[in-house]
N, C-alpha and C positions, 0 to 999 in steps of 0.2 A: 781347560775345559775337560781333559781326560785324566786329571791328576790321580783319581783313585785307581785307575788302571795300572799305575806303577806298583801297586800292591799285587804281587804275583798271585796269591790265592783268590782275590777278587777277580783278577783278570781271567783266570780259568773258569771261575763260576759265571761270570758275566757273559763270556763267549758261549759257554754251554747253554745258559738260560735263553740267549737270544736265538740260537739255533732251534731250541725247543719251542719257543714262542712262535716262530715262523711256522713250524709244523702244526702247532695248535690252531692258528688261524686258517691254515690250509684245511684241516679237518672241520673246523667250524663252518666254513662256507660249504664244503662238500656235504656235511651232515645236513645242513638246512636245505640244500638242493634235493638231497635224497628224501628227506622227509616231505617236502613239497611234492615231489614226483610220486611218492607213494600215496598221498592223502589229498593233494589239491586243496588243502585247508590252511588258511592263514592263522586261524585260531590255534591249531596244533603246533604250528611253527613257534608261536608265542608261548604255548605251554612247554615246549622243550626248553626254551630259555628260562622260564619260571622254574622248572624242575631243577635245572642245573645251578640256580641261584638260591633257592629257598633253604638248602641245608647250611648255607653259610650264616644265614640269619639265625638259624636254630642251634647251630653246633660250634660256631667260631670261638666262642668264649671258652668252651671246653678245650678247643685247639690251643688257645693261649695258655691255659693251665699246663698242658702237656709240654708246650715250648719252654716254659719256665722250669719245669720239673726234669725233662729228659734231655739227652744229647740231640740238639737240633739237626746235626748232620744225619744221624740215624733216622729221625723222623722223616726227613727229606728223601733219604734212600728208599724208605718204605713206600711213601706216597708216589714218588716218581716211578717206581716199579709197578705200582698198582695202575697209574695213568698209562703206562706202556701196555700193560696186560689189557686194559679196556679198549685202547685203540686197536690192538691186534684182534680182539674179539670182534669188534665192529667190523674190521676188514674182512675177516674170515666169514662172518655171517653174510656180509654184502657180496662177496665173491662167490659164495655158494648159493646165492639167491635165496637164502632162508630169512633174510632180514624182514622185520615187520616194524610198524610204527611203535608197537609196544616195547620191542627190544631197544629202539632208539631212545625211548623215554627212560626206560630203566637204566640204560647206560648213562644217559645225562644226569640222572638222579645220583647214580654212583659217583660220577665225576665230581658232582656237587658236594657230596659227603667227604670225599678225600680232600678236595679243595678247602674245606673248613679246617682241616688240620694241617694241611700243607701251607697255606698263606701265612698264619701267625709265625711259624717257624721260619719261613722264607724271608718275611719282612724283618723280623727281629734278628736274624742272623747277620744282616749286613753290617751292623755295628761291631760285631765280633770279627768280621773279616777286614774291616778297614779302619776301625777306631773312630772316635768322635771327630778327629781332625778332617777326614775326608768323608764324613757321613753324608752331608748334603750333596756333594758331587756324586757320590755313589748312588744315592736314591734317585738323583736327577738322571743319571746314565741308565739306571733300570727303567725310568720313565721313557727315556729315549729309545731304549731297546724295544719296549712294548709298543710304542707308537711307530717305530720303523717296521716292526713285525706286522702292525695292523695295516700298513700300506703294502708291504711286499707280500704277505700271506694270501690275502684275497686275490690280488692280481695273479700270483702264482697258481692259486687253485684254479682259476678260470682256464689257464693253459693246461694244467694237469688233469682236469676232469675230462677235457677233450682228449688228451693223449693217453692216459692210462686208466681212466675210469675213477669212480668214486671210491672203489676198494683200494686202488693204488694210492689215493690220498691219504686214506686211513693207515695203510702200511708205512707211508713216509712219516706221518705223525708218530707212529709207534717207534720208528728207528730214531727219530729226532731226539727222543727222551734219553737215548744213550748218551747224548753229548753232555746232558746234566748229571747223569749217573757217573760217568767217567770223571767229570770235573769234581764231584763230591768225593769220589774215592782218592783223588789225588790230593786234595786240600786237607790241611789240619786245622782243627778248631780248638781254642781254649774254652772249655766248657766248665770252668770252675764255679760258675754261678748257678749250675743245675744242681738241684738237691737230690741227693741219692736215696735217702731214707724217706719213705712216705708212709704216714699212717694210713689206716684203712679209708677214712673219711677225707683224705687230702683233697679230693676234687671239689668237695663243697667248701671246705676251709679255704683253700687256694682261691677259688672263685669268689668267695665272700671278701677275702682280703684284697683282691684285685679291684672289685666293685667299689669297695670302701675307699681305696686309694684314689680312684678316679672321682668319686663323689666329694671327697675332701679336698682335692686339688682343683680350684676353680679354673685354673688356666687350661689344664688338661681337659676338663669337662666342657669348657666353651669351645676348644679345638674339635673335640669329638662331635659336639652339637653342630659345629659348621660343616663338617663332613656329612653328617646326617641330612642337613637341609639341602646341600648340594645334590647328594644322591637321590633324595626323595622328590625334590621339585625341579631340579635343574637338568640332570643328565638324560631324563626321559625324552628330551627332544629327538634323540637319535632314532628311536623306534618310529617316530612320526616323519622321518625324513622322506621316505617313498611318497608319502601323501603330499607333502610340501612340493617335491619335485614335479609331481604329475598335476595336481589340482591347483596349487597356488601359483607356481612359477611356470608351469607348462614346459618343463625342461626334459621330461622323458627319462629313460634309463641312463643315458649318457650324462645328462645333467645331474642325476643322483650320484653317479660315480665321482663327478667333479666336486659336488657339494660335500660328500663324505671325505674325499681327499683333502679338501680345504680345511676341515675341522682337524684332520690327522696331521697336516702340515703345521697348522698353528700349535697343536700339542707338541709335536717334535721340536718345533722352534723354542717353545717354552721350556721344555725339558733341557735343551742345549744351553739356553741362556742361564738357567739355574745352575747348570754344571759349571759354567765359566765363572759365575759369581763366586762359587765356593762357599766357605764358611764366613759370610759377610755379616755386617751389623745390620740392624733394622729390618730383620726379617718380618717382624710384625707389621711394619708400615707397608711392605710389599704384599703382605697377605691381605690387609684391609684393602688396598688398591685393587689387587687381582679379583677379589671376591665381588667388588662393586663393579668393576669392569665386566665381569662374567654375567652378572644380573642384568645391567643395562643393555649389553650386546644381545643377550637372549630376547629382551623385550623388543629391541629394534629389529632383530631377525624375524620375530613373529609378525611384525607389521609390514615387512618388506614385500613388495610385488616385483621388485626389479632383481634379476638373477645376478648381476655383478655386485650389487650391494649386499645381497645375501651371502655371497661368497666371502666378502670382506668381513662381515659380521661373524661368520663361522670360523674364520682365522682367529679373530679376537677371542671368540668363545673357547676354542681349542687352547690357545695361549693361556687364558686366564684360568681355565679349569685345572690344567696341569700344574700351573704355577702355584695355585691355591692348595691343591691336594698334596703336591710335593713338599711345600713348606710345612703343611700341618704333619705330614708323615715324619719329616725331619725333627720338627719341635717335639713331637711325642716321644721320639726315640731318645732325644737329648734330655727331656725333662724327666723321663721315667728312669728310676734306678735299674741297675742291670738285672736284678733278681725279679722285677715286675715288668720288664720290657715286653716279653711275650704276651702278657695279658693286656697291656696297653695296646699293642698292635692288633690283638684280637678284637678289641672294642673298635679300633679303626676299621678293621675289615668288616665287622658286624654292621657299622653305619655305612660304610662306603659300597660294599657289594651286597650286604644283606638287605639293605633298604630298596635297592634298585627295582626288584620285582614289584614292590608295592608302588613305587613311583611310576613304573610303566603302566600298572593297572589303572592308577589314578588318571594318568595322562590319556590313556586309551578311552576311559569313560568320558572325561571332559571332551575329548576330540569328537567322539560319537554323538555327544548331546549338543555341544556348542560349536563345533567346528575346530580344526587343528590350529588355526592361528590363535584363538581364545585359549586353547589349552597350553600352548607354549608361552603366551604372554602372561598367563596366571602363574606358571612355574617361575618365570623370571621376576614377576612382581613379588611373589612370595619370597624369593631369595633376597631381593632388594630391600624389603621391609625388614627381615630378619637381620641382615648384615648392617643396615643403618641403625637399627635398635641396639644391636650388640656394640657398635662403635660409640653410640651415644651413652649407653648405660655402663660400658666397661672400656673407657678410653685407654686403660692400661694395656689393652691387647696390642696396641702399636709399639709398645716398649719391650715386647718379647725378644 
């Protein structure tokens, strides 16, 4: 289950990233609380999330070009230092009582811009740290770290906000980036695939080359489309969870926490199971199964009026979503040649994180017009139709 951690460089990197992720979740919860305290506006809460996500849609392909051209370690050192600066800036403004909603939105947008260049380099660097033998295990353990942090960070934030205030939470996040920065300084990377000499128009040329590679490779194109459908129609159930907890299930705030934890626990279990499987055969078959389970579970969750059944469905949703996206991540990195891996992963991030704000807007509009159950059922049905059609039209997807 933890075989990739035998690689010393990845072990340092993974530990540093996990510490930083916990800090990021602490800041995310504290920032949302601060924004709501300042504005009492649910719309502005959603706007902050939108501003932090939309740059990934607009800029991640350029981030992929840089990841293939430059030293990935240097890119990450720059981005992590900027993240740290922005966290400390938020902390100082909050502590000095100078913070305004506009400051929070500007910092959220800046974090999104940096993430557009950070994520492709971070995703594509994993193969250079562990090699193809441990790639699936390493990606699965990264997912496990993210989902563990998603459980630990918000719980820790609730304690820290009461103990040291919101500015203290932001300072802690700023300090947490030191763990990644120190890990990056310690590890060595073989960057032989990064091209040193670049013509003046290399951005456009390399971007076109990456898009042509994706377009001409049917398997990679289908995998990226699968991520896009999951992100656009499937993941948006998360932003509607408070409505489900209160209006559909009558479970209140405590019920909401349990529902969110159920999805997180399922996701963590999915990541650890993938890590245990390692570089197994028949990844395509598990991908098809997990994508269908995700779709059906989402539809059943939308119809549920029973709290326990909803919890069970959320566990399946969490497991299936992480299994599907983890497998797609691994297959993309395996199928893409070394010199194009950054651009392949930038397309993954474009569809995975870049489509989310549009999916959230669509889900919000449907929930406002037809109700929250209809909105989530529509998302699950859209996923089921797409994945069923994909399986029928391209049965070779099971043989990847």
